[in-house]
TILO-194197 format. One record per residue (C-alpha): residue in three letters; chain; x, y, z. Coordinates in nm, 2 decimals. Layout:
// residues N
   type   mol        X        Y        Z
    ALA     A        X        Y        Z
...
***
This chain:
// residues 493
   type   mol        X        Y        Z
    UNK     A    -1.44    -0.21     3.38
    UNK     A    -1.17    -0.40     3.19
    UNK     A    -1.20    -0.40     2.82
    UNK     A    -1.17    -0.78     2.81
    UNK     A    -1.48    -0.78     3.02
    UNK     A    -1.69    -0.48     2.91
    UNK     A    -1.61    -0.44     2.55
    UNK     A    -1.79    -0.68     2.32
    UNK     A    -1.54    -0.93     2.20
    UNK     A    -1.49    -1.03     1.84
    UNK     A    -1.36    -1.26     1.58
    UNK     A    -1.24    -1.05     1.30
    UNK     A    -1.05    -1.03     0.98
    UNK     A    -0.91    -0.71     0.83
    UNK     A    -1.20    -0.71     0.58
    UNK     A    -1.46    -0.75     0.86
    UNK     A    -1.32    -0.51     1.11
    UNK     A    -1.65    -0.35     1.18
    UNK     A    -1.87    -0.67     1.18
    UNK     A    -1.99    -0.85     1.49
    UNK     A    -2.02    -1.22     1.47
    UNK     A    -2.19    -1.37     1.77
    UNK     A    -2.06    -1.70     1.90
    UNK     A    -2.25    -1.89     2.17
    UNK     A    -2.19    -2.19     2.39
    UNK     A    -2.41    -2.35     2.65
    UNK     A    -2.30    -2.43     3.00
    UNK     A    -2.44    -2.56     3.33
    UNK     A    -2.80    -2.51     3.43
    UNK     A    -2.87    -2.17     3.59
    UNK     A    -3.09    -2.09     3.88
    UNK     A    -3.44    -2.04     3.75
    UNK     A    -3.31    -2.10     3.40
    UNK     A    -3.26    -2.40     3.18
    UNK     A    -2.90    -2.30     3.09
    UNK     A    -2.63    -2.04     3.09
    UNK     A    -2.55    -1.90     2.75
    UNK     A    -2.21    -1.74     2.68
    UNK     A    -2.22    -1.47     2.41
    UNK     A    -1.89    -1.36     2.26
    UNK     A    -1.89    -1.05     2.04
    UNK     A    -1.64    -0.88     1.83
    UNK     A    -1.39    -0.60     1.82
    UNK     A    -1.37    -0.27     2.00
    UNK     A    -1.66    -0.05     1.89
    UNK     A    -1.58     0.18     1.59
    UNK     A    -1.54     0.55     1.63
    UNK     A    -1.33     0.54     1.95
    UNK     A    -0.98     0.67     1.98
    UNK     A    -0.80     0.41     2.18
    UNK     A    -0.44     0.44     2.08
    UNK     A    -0.27     0.12     2.19
    UNK     A    -0.57     0.00     2.39
    UNK     A    -0.63    -0.29     2.15
    UNK     A    -0.29    -0.44     2.20
    UNK     A    -0.34    -0.73     2.44
    UNK     A    -0.68    -0.59     2.54
    UNK     A    -0.90    -0.84     2.36
    UNK     A    -0.86    -1.19     2.47
    UNK     A    -0.86    -1.48     2.22
    UNK     A    -1.18    -1.68     2.19
    UNK     A    -1.00    -1.98     2.34
    UNK     A    -1.00    -1.82     2.69
    UNK     A    -1.37    -1.86     2.70
    UNK     A    -1.36    -2.24     2.64
    UNK     A    -1.46    -2.30     3.00
    UNK     A    -1.53    -1.99     3.20
    UNK     A    -1.57    -2.02     3.57
    UNK     A    -1.92    -2.04     3.73
    UNK     A    -1.79    -2.07     4.09
    UNK     A    -1.48    -2.10     4.31
    UNK     A    -1.30    -2.34     4.54
    UNK     A    -1.07    -2.16     4.78
    UNK     A    -0.85    -2.21     5.09
    UNK     A    -0.79    -1.83     5.11
    UNK     A    -0.43    -1.86     4.98
    UNK     A    -0.51    -2.05     4.66
    UNK     A    -0.82    -2.06     4.44
    UNK     A    -0.95    -2.29     4.17
    UNK     A    -1.23    -2.22     3.93
    UNK     A    -1.54    -2.44     3.90
    UNK     A    -1.63    -2.51     3.54
    UNK     A    -1.99    -2.55     3.41
    UNK     A    -1.94    -2.92     3.38
    UNK     A    -1.83    -2.97     3.74
    UNK     A    -2.11    -2.74     3.86
    UNK     A    -2.38    -2.94     3.69
    UNK     A    -2.61    -3.07     3.97
    UNK     A    -2.37    -2.95     4.24
    UNK     A    -2.41    -2.68     4.51
    UNK     A    -2.20    -2.53     4.78
    UNK     A    -2.22    -2.65     5.13
    UNK     A    -2.40    -2.37     5.31
    UNK     A    -2.18    -2.06     5.38
    UNK     A    -1.86    -2.21     5.24
    UNK     A    -1.65    -2.27     4.92
    UNK     A    -1.68    -2.65     4.96
    UNK     A    -1.88    -2.80     4.68
    UNK     A    -2.13    -3.08     4.73
    UNK     A    -2.13    -3.30     4.42
    UNK     A    -2.43    -3.49     4.28
    UNK     A    -2.28    -3.81     4.42
    UNK     A    -2.29    -3.66     4.77
    UNK     A    -1.91    -3.64     4.79
    UNK     A    -1.74    -3.31     4.86
    UNK     A    -1.49    -3.12     4.64
    UNK     A    -1.27    -2.86     4.80
    UNK     A    -0.93    -2.70     4.80
    UNK     A    -0.72    -2.83     5.09
    UNK     A    -0.50    -2.59     5.29
    UNK     A    -0.15    -2.57     5.14
    UNK     A    -0.27    -2.72     4.81
    UNK     A    -0.33    -2.56     4.47
    UNK     A    -0.54    -2.84     4.33
    UNK     A    -0.87    -2.96     4.46
    UNK     A    -0.96    -3.30     4.61
    UNK     A    -1.28    -3.50     4.62
    UNK     A    -1.35    -3.65     4.96
    UNK     A    -1.62    -3.83     5.13
    UNK     A    -1.93    -3.65     5.27
    UNK     A    -1.84    -3.48     5.60
    UNK     A    -1.47    -3.53     5.57
    UNK     A    -1.32    -3.38     5.88
    UNK     A    -1.06    -3.16     5.71
    UNK     A    -1.32    -3.03     5.46
    UNK     A    -1.56    -2.98     5.76
    UNK     A    -1.29    -2.77     5.93
    UNK     A    -1.27    -2.54     5.63
    UNK     A    -1.64    -2.50     5.63
    UNK     A    -1.63    -2.41     6.00
    UNK     A    -1.36    -2.15     5.93
    UNK     A    -1.56    -1.99     5.65
    UNK     A    -1.86    -1.96     5.87
    UNK     A    -1.66    -1.81     6.15
    UNK     A    -1.52    -1.55     5.92
    UNK     A    -1.87    -1.45     5.81
    UNK     A    -1.99    -1.44     6.17
    UNK     A    -1.69    -1.22     6.26
    UNK     A    -1.83    -0.95     6.03
    UNK     A    -2.17    -0.83     5.91
    UNK     A    -2.39    -1.00     5.66
    UNK     A    -2.63    -0.74     5.53
    UNK     A    -2.98    -0.80     5.39
    UNK     A    -3.34    -0.77     5.50
    UNK     A    -3.45    -1.12     5.38
    UNK     A    -3.30    -1.47     5.40
    UNK     A    -3.24    -1.46     5.02
    UNK     A    -3.06    -1.12     5.04
    UNK     A    -2.84    -1.24     5.33
    UNK     A    -2.76    -1.57     5.14
    UNK     A    -2.66    -1.36     4.84
    UNK     A    -2.44    -1.13     5.06
    UNK     A    -2.27    -1.44     5.22
    UNK     A    -2.19    -1.58     4.88
    UNK     A    -2.06    -1.25     4.75
    UNK     A    -1.84    -1.20     5.06
    UNK     A    -1.70    -1.55     5.03
    UNK     A    -1.64    -1.50     4.66
    UNK     A    -1.45    -1.17     4.73
    UNK     A    -1.25    -1.35     4.99
    UNK     A    -1.16    -1.63     4.75
    UNK     A    -1.05    -1.37     4.48
    UNK     A    -0.83    -1.18     4.73
    UNK     A    -0.47    -1.29     4.71
    UNK     A    -0.25    -1.30     5.03
    UNK     A    -0.06    -1.00     4.89
    UNK     A    -0.37    -0.78     4.86
    UNK     A    -0.42    -0.82     4.49
    UNK     A    -0.79    -0.85     4.41
    UNK     A    -0.87    -1.07     4.11
    UNK     A    -1.16    -0.95     3.90
    UNK     A    -1.26    -1.31     3.83
    UNK     A    -1.10    -1.65     3.79
    UNK     A    -1.10    -1.70     3.42
    UNK     A    -0.81    -1.60     3.19
    UNK     A    -0.86    -1.24     3.10
    UNK     A    -1.01    -1.16     3.44
    UNK     A    -0.73    -1.30     3.66
    UNK     A    -0.57    -0.96     3.71
    UNK     A    -0.61    -0.68     3.97
    UNK     A    -0.78    -0.36     3.86
    UNK     A    -0.76    -0.05     4.10
    UNK     A    -1.12     0.03     4.03
    UNK     A    -1.26    -0.32     4.11
    UNK     A    -1.03    -0.35     4.40
    UNK     A    -1.14    -0.02     4.55
    UNK     A    -1.50    -0.13     4.55
    UNK     A    -1.41    -0.46     4.71
    UNK     A    -1.21    -0.28     4.98
    UNK     A    -1.51    -0.06     5.06
    UNK     A    -1.74    -0.36     5.07
    UNK     A    -1.50    -0.55     5.31
    UNK     A    -1.47    -0.24     5.53
    UNK     A    -1.85    -0.19     5.57
    UNK     A    -1.91    -0.56     5.65
    UNK     A    -1.66    -0.57     5.93
    UNK     A    -1.37    -0.73     5.74
    UNK     A    -1.12    -0.45     5.80
    UNK     A    -0.81    -0.66     5.76
    UNK     A    -0.91    -0.76     5.41
    UNK     A    -1.00    -0.40     5.32
    UNK     A    -0.67    -0.27     5.45
    UNK     A    -0.47    -0.54     5.27
    UNK     A    -0.62    -0.43     4.93
    UNK     A    -0.52    -0.07     5.00
    UNK     A    -0.16    -0.17     5.09
    UNK     A    -0.15    -0.35     4.75
    UNK     A    -0.27    -0.03     4.58
    UNK     A     0.00     0.16     4.76
    UNK     A     0.27    -0.09     4.65
    UNK     A     0.16    -0.08     4.28
    UNK     A     0.11     0.29     4.25
    UNK     A     0.34     0.44     3.98
    UNK     A     0.59     0.70     4.06
    UNK     A     0.38     0.97     3.89
    UNK     A     0.09     0.90     4.13
    UNK     A    -0.12     0.70     3.88
    UNK     A    -0.19     0.33     3.84
    UNK     A    -0.17     0.09     3.55
    UNK     A    -0.50    -0.02     3.41
    UNK     A    -0.45    -0.36     3.58
    UNK     A    -0.16    -0.56     3.72
    UNK     A    -0.06    -0.92     3.74
    UNK     A    -0.17    -1.08     4.07
    UNK     A     0.19    -1.11     4.19
    UNK     A     0.22    -0.73     4.16
    UNK     A     0.49    -0.75     3.90
    UNK     A     0.33    -0.50     3.67
    UNK     A     0.08    -0.48     3.39
    UNK     A     0.02    -0.78     3.16
    UNK     A    -0.02    -0.57     2.84
    UNK     A     0.02    -0.22     2.70
    UNK     A    -0.34    -0.09     2.75
    UNK     A    -0.37     0.27     2.86
    UNK     A    -0.40     0.35     3.22
    UNK     A    -0.72     0.52     3.34
    UNK     A    -0.71     0.84     3.55
    UNK     A    -1.02     0.74     3.74
    UNK     A    -0.81     0.52     3.97
    UNK     A    -0.68     0.84     4.12
    UNK     A    -1.03     0.89     4.25
    UNK     A    -1.13     0.54     4.34
    UNK     A    -0.83     0.46     4.56
    UNK     A    -0.84     0.77     4.78
    UNK     A    -1.22     0.71     4.81
    UNK     A    -1.17     0.35     4.92
    UNK     A    -0.91     0.46     5.17
    UNK     A    -1.16     0.71     5.31
    UNK     A    -1.43     0.45     5.33
    UNK     A    -1.19     0.21     5.52
    UNK     A    -1.10     0.50     5.76
    UNK     A    -1.46     0.55     5.85
    UNK     A    -1.49     0.19     5.97
    UNK     A    -1.14     0.12     6.10
    UNK     A    -1.09     0.07     6.48
    UNK     A    -1.04     0.42     6.62
    UNK     A    -0.75     0.35     6.85
    UNK     A    -0.52     0.24     6.56
    UNK     A    -0.67     0.39     6.24
    UNK     A    -0.47     0.71     6.24
    UNK     A    -0.14     0.53     6.27
    UNK     A    -0.23     0.29     6.00
    UNK     A    -0.35     0.57     5.78
    UNK     A     0.00     0.71     5.80
    UNK     A     0.12     0.41     5.59
    UNK     A    -0.13     0.48     5.32
    UNK     A    -0.11     0.86     5.32
    UNK     A     0.19     0.89     5.08
    UNK     A    -0.02     0.70     4.83
    UNK     A    -0.32     0.93     4.89
    UNK     A    -0.10     1.24     4.86
    UNK     A     0.05     1.14     4.52
    UNK     A    -0.29     1.03     4.38
    UNK     A    -0.46     1.35     4.49
    UNK     A    -0.18     1.58     4.37
    UNK     A    -0.19     1.41     4.03
    UNK     A    -0.57     1.45     4.01
    UNK     A    -0.55     1.82     4.11
    UNK     A    -0.27     1.89     3.87
    UNK     A    -0.45     1.74     3.57
    UNK     A    -0.75     1.97     3.59
    UNK     A    -0.78     2.22     3.31
    UNK     A    -0.89     2.58     3.31
    UNK     A    -1.25     2.47     3.30
    UNK     A    -1.20     2.26     3.61
    UNK     A    -1.23     1.92     3.43
    UNK     A    -0.98     1.64     3.38
    UNK     A    -0.84     1.58     3.03
    UNK     A    -0.99     1.33     2.79
    UNK     A    -0.89     0.98     2.89
    UNK     A    -1.01     0.62     2.89
    UNK     A    -1.31     0.58     3.11
    UNK     A    -1.43     0.27     3.30
    UNK     A    -1.52     0.12     2.96
    UNK     A    -1.14     0.13     2.90
    UNK     A    -1.21     0.32     2.57
    UNK     A    -1.05     0.66     2.49
    UNK     A    -1.28     0.96     2.46
    UNK     A    -1.18     1.28     2.28
    UNK     A    -1.34     1.51     2.55
    UNK     A    -1.37     1.48     2.93
    UNK     A    -1.60     1.20     3.04
    UNK     A    -1.82     1.16     3.35
    UNK     A    -1.67     0.82     3.43
    UNK     A    -1.35     0.99     3.51
    UNK     A    -1.47     1.33     3.64
    UNK     A    -1.70     1.19     3.91
    UNK     A    -1.46     0.94     4.07
    UNK     A    -1.19     1.22     4.07
    UNK     A    -1.43     1.45     4.26
    UNK     A    -1.50     1.17     4.51
    UNK     A    -1.12     1.11     4.55
    UNK     A    -1.02     1.47     4.60
    UNK     A    -1.29     1.52     4.86
    UNK     A    -1.18     1.20     5.03
    UNK     A    -0.82     1.29     5.02
    UNK     A    -0.89     1.64     5.17
    UNK     A    -1.08     1.49     5.46
    UNK     A    -0.80     1.23     5.52
    UNK     A    -0.55     1.52     5.52
    UNK     A    -0.75     1.69     5.80
    UNK     A    -0.74     1.36     5.99
    UNK     A    -0.36     1.35     5.99
    UNK     A    -0.33     1.73     6.05
    UNK     A    -0.21     1.82     5.70
    UNK     A    -0.40     2.15     5.65
    UNK     A    -0.21     2.26     5.35
    UNK     A    -0.28     1.93     5.17
    UNK     A    -0.65     1.96     5.27
    UNK     A    -0.68     2.32     5.14
    UNK     A    -0.51     2.23     4.81
    UNK     A    -0.73     1.93     4.74
    UNK     A    -1.05     2.10     4.86
    UNK     A    -0.98     2.39     4.62
    UNK     A    -0.93     2.14     4.34
    UNK     A    -1.25     1.96     4.43
    UNK     A    -1.43     2.29     4.42
    UNK     A    -1.30     2.36     4.07
    UNK     A    -1.39     2.02     3.95
    UNK     A    -1.74     2.03     4.10
    UNK     A    -1.79     2.37     3.93
    UNK     A    -1.67     2.22     3.60
    UNK     A    -1.91     1.93     3.63
    UNK     A    -2.20     2.16     3.71
    UNK     A    -2.13     2.38     3.41
    UNK     A    -2.04     2.12     3.15
    UNK     A    -2.20     1.79     3.25
    UNK     A    -2.51     1.89     3.44
    UNK     A    -2.69     2.06     3.15
    UNK     A    -2.65     1.73     2.95
    UNK     A    -2.80     1.52     3.23
    UNK     A    -2.45     1.39     3.32
    UNK     A    -2.41     1.21     2.99
    UNK     A    -2.09     1.03     2.90
    UNK     A    -1.90     1.32     2.75
    UNK     A    -1.92     1.70     2.76
    UNK     A    -1.96     1.72     2.38
    UNK     A    -2.30     1.55     2.41
    UNK     A    -2.22     1.31     2.13
    UNK     A    -2.18     0.99     2.32
    UNK     A    -2.52     0.94     2.49
    UNK     A    -2.62     0.83     2.84
    UNK     A    -2.38     0.64     3.06
    UNK     A    -2.43     0.43     3.38
    UNK     A    -2.14     0.63     3.53
    UNK     A    -2.40     0.90     3.62
    UNK     A    -2.44     0.69     3.93
    UNK     A    -2.09     0.80     4.04
    UNK     A    -2.23     1.14     4.11
    UNK     A    -2.45     0.99     4.39
    UNK     A    -2.36     0.87     4.74
    UNK     A    -2.15     0.70     4.86
    UNK     A    -1.92     0.87     4.61
    UNK     A    -2.04     1.22     4.59
    UNK     A    -2.31     1.43     4.76
    UNK     A    -2.59     1.42     4.50
    UNK     A    -2.65     1.75     4.31
    UNK     A    -3.01     1.87     4.32
    UNK     A    -3.07     1.77     3.95
    UNK     A    -2.92     1.42     3.99
    UNK     A    -3.25     1.23     4.06
    UNK     A    -3.39     1.34     3.73
    UNK     A    -3.07     1.24     3.55
    UNK     A    -3.07     0.90     3.72
    UNK     A    -3.42     0.84     3.60
    UNK     A    -3.36     0.95     3.25
    UNK     A    -3.04     0.75     3.22
    UNK     A    -3.20     0.44     3.36
    UNK     A    -3.48     0.47     3.11
    UNK     A    -3.24     0.52     2.82
    UNK     A    -3.02     0.22     2.91
    UNK     A    -3.29    -0.03     3.01
    UNK     A    -3.31    -0.34     2.80
    UNK     A    -3.60    -0.58     2.75
    UNK     A    -3.44    -0.84     2.98
    UNK     A    -3.47    -0.59     3.27
    UNK     A    -3.10    -0.50     3.30
    UNK     A    -2.90    -0.21     3.17
    UNK     A    -2.65    -0.17     2.89
    UNK     A    -2.35     0.03     3.01
    UNK     A    -2.43     0.32     2.78
    UNK     A    -2.61     0.41     2.46
    UNK     A    -2.32     0.57     2.28
    UNK     A    -2.41     0.54     1.91
    UNK     A    -2.04     0.45     1.83
    UNK     A    -2.04     0.17     2.09
    UNK     A    -2.32    -0.07     2.03
    UNK     A    -2.33    -0.31     2.32
    UNK     A    -2.59    -0.54     2.18
    UNK     A    -2.86    -0.70     2.39
    UNK     A    -2.65    -0.81     2.69
    UNK     A    -2.72    -0.64     3.02
    UNK     A    -2.41    -0.58     3.24
    UNK     A    -2.46    -0.65     3.61
    UNK     A    -2.21    -0.39     3.74
    UNK     A    -2.38    -0.11     3.54
    UNK     A    -2.72    -0.23     3.66
    UNK     A    -2.61    -0.25     4.02
    UNK     A    -2.48     0.11     4.01
    UNK     A    -2.84     0.22     4.02
    UNK     A    -2.93     0.01     4.32
    UNK     A    -2.64     0.18     4.51
    UNK     A    -2.72     0.53     4.37
    UNK     A    -3.09     0.51     4.45
    UNK     A    -3.02     0.36     4.80
    UNK     A    -2.78     0.66     4.86
    UNK     A    -3.04     0.91     4.75
    UNK     A    -3.32     0.77     4.96
    UNK     A    -3.52     0.61     4.68
    UNK     A    -3.52     0.27     4.85
    UNK     A    -3.81     0.11     4.66
    UNK     A    -3.63     0.17     4.32
    UNK     A    -3.30     0.05     4.47
    UNK     A    -3.47    -0.27     4.59
    UNK     A    -3.63    -0.33     4.25
    UNK     A    -3.29    -0.31     4.08
    UNK     A    -3.13    -0.53     4.34
    UNK     A    -3.40    -0.79     4.32
    UNK     A    -3.33    -0.81     3.94
    UNK     A    -2.96    -0.85     3.99
    UNK     A    -3.00    -1.12     4.26
    UNK     A    -3.25    -1.31     4.04
    UNK     A    -2.97    -1.36     3.79
    UNK     A    -2.75    -1.57     4.02
    UNK     A    -2.63    -1.89     3.85
    UNK     A    -2.69    -2.24     3.98
    UNK     A    -2.43    -2.19     4.25
    UNK     A    -2.56    -1.86     4.36
    UNK     A    -2.28    -1.66     4.20
    UNK     A    -2.34    -1.33     4.03
    UNK     A    -2.25    -1.32     3.66
    UNK     A    -2.08    -1.05     3.46
    UNK     A    -2.36    -1.03     3.20
    UNK     A    -2.72    -1.14     3.14
    UNK     A    -2.82    -1.23     2.79
    UNK     A    -3.13    -1.12     2.60
    UNK     A    -3.32    -1.42     2.72
    UNK     A    -3.25    -1.32     3.08
    UNK     A    -2.99    -1.60     3.15
    UNK     A    -2.66    -1.55     3.32
    UNK     A    -2.38    -1.51     3.07
    UNK     A    -2.00    -1.47     3.05
    UNK     A    -1.80    -1.55     3.36
    UNK     A    -1.92    -1.58     3.72
    UNK     A    -1.84    -1.47     3.98
    UNK     A    -1.74    -1.11     3.92
    UNK     A    -1.58    -0.93     4.21
    UNK     A    -1.71    -0.59     4.11
    UNK     A    -2.07    -0.70     4.09
    UNK     A    -2.04    -0.87     4.43
    UNK     A    -1.89    -0.56     4.59
    UNK     A    -2.16    -0.33     4.45
    UNK     A    -2.43    -0.57     4.57
    UNK     A    -2.29    -0.59     4.92
    UNK     A    -2.26    -0.21     4.94
    UNK     A    -2.61    -0.17     4.82
    UNK     A    -2.74    -0.41     5.08
    UNK     A    -2.56    -0.23     5.35
    UNK     A    -2.70     0.10     5.23
    UNK     A    -3.05    -0.03     5.24
    UNK     A    -3.03    -0.14     5.60
    UNK     A    -3.13     0.21     5.73
    UNK     A    -2.81     0.40     5.79
    UNK     A    -2.67     0.55     5.46
    UNK     A    -2.31     0.48     5.36
    UNK     A    -2.08     0.77     5.43
    UNK     A    -1.99     1.01     5.15
    UNK     A    -1.67     1.22     5.14
    UNK     A    -1.77     1.58     5.23
    UNK     A    -1.73     1.87     4.98
    UNK     A    -1.60     2.16     5.18
    UNK     A    -1.50     2.51     5.07
    UNK     A    -1.14     2.60     5.11
***
């Protein structure tokens, strides 16, 4: 999760470098709530070793002057909806056309980059509504209740609006979020794939292939035009797991007559990513210390990197078998075996805590050891329960972790909370998964969008929508429909 999104933000001076000064603003009314409160916090948590991470990683306070709470889109261009515009408005059902309190419609016409306000039932706007509904109908809308299906429709339309024509997937549509992260993009690709939107899933993967670095890794994030990173923050090795995993998920759902030929275009990317992942493993089978999905450096290996790499190596090995590359498959299966052994020896005794030194507490990344990422170890259910209890906040959501050097405050983070819906769905604990999912869906804002955070009072906070939360929610709803999501197999060499 990007540092500008996950790390508590700060207004600091040199003399107050370790002090957090909350700054709040009130926006539009939220669903079931009287208002949306935006909490802005301070500096990177003390005690972390994040050489260079801070440079450009923490956005100025000014970027939060008017965060988005919704989106207008014509699929090639997108415009954010501010809290002021959203006040009293709502989307026309199953579309990104906004019905204003006056009854008029606001939408983004085809070929335009700025919105227009038109009369109710304007024929051009109506055509865009029809196209949105046809796109949803061409795929699958998961959910066992009308409320769940409505949430899935909104999440899918949001993901579609954030997807650029070149395959870049914006994390959100507020400055600081308007970049493409390999991690978020991989989840979105998998969600598109499992809801029948194969073209969108594949487009994201092609963008990942185009932006892969020569050494097989990825920048932490890229500009949406694919021209490179916007700052000097450190890259995260977990992308070498997420991207092959997403490619494998796409392959499971892609049309069989053409999927192998289309995989051939992605296979060089998978090979470079998996070879880099395998080469980085140490004598203990674990990857080196690196920034995790918090985008903070750790001094020992972390589960937020090890678990995705295990998923990616297993996925890459299975894809190698699909294209008849037995040497690749054997090499990556052997690496996955070493990594699995290292995780069992070093992380498992600690309940899959954040780091192998046991000094950084529980972490929501424990969920990455569960399907659809990895076959769940026998001791994982206990670890999931313990971690959930440790991270649960009074508002009902989860803090990303309880690392004593990284105080996250009272805000719950919807991606970290949603991880447990997906993990419990994947391990057959559907009642617990539904309970978590119900909480997440209850935090939709007034437009039905899923926010990044939920404040201590239980109100949506920060920006909305967030592509990552929408993707995890959609995958969780699919997983709860009866047939589990597929998980890359761990096979002996």
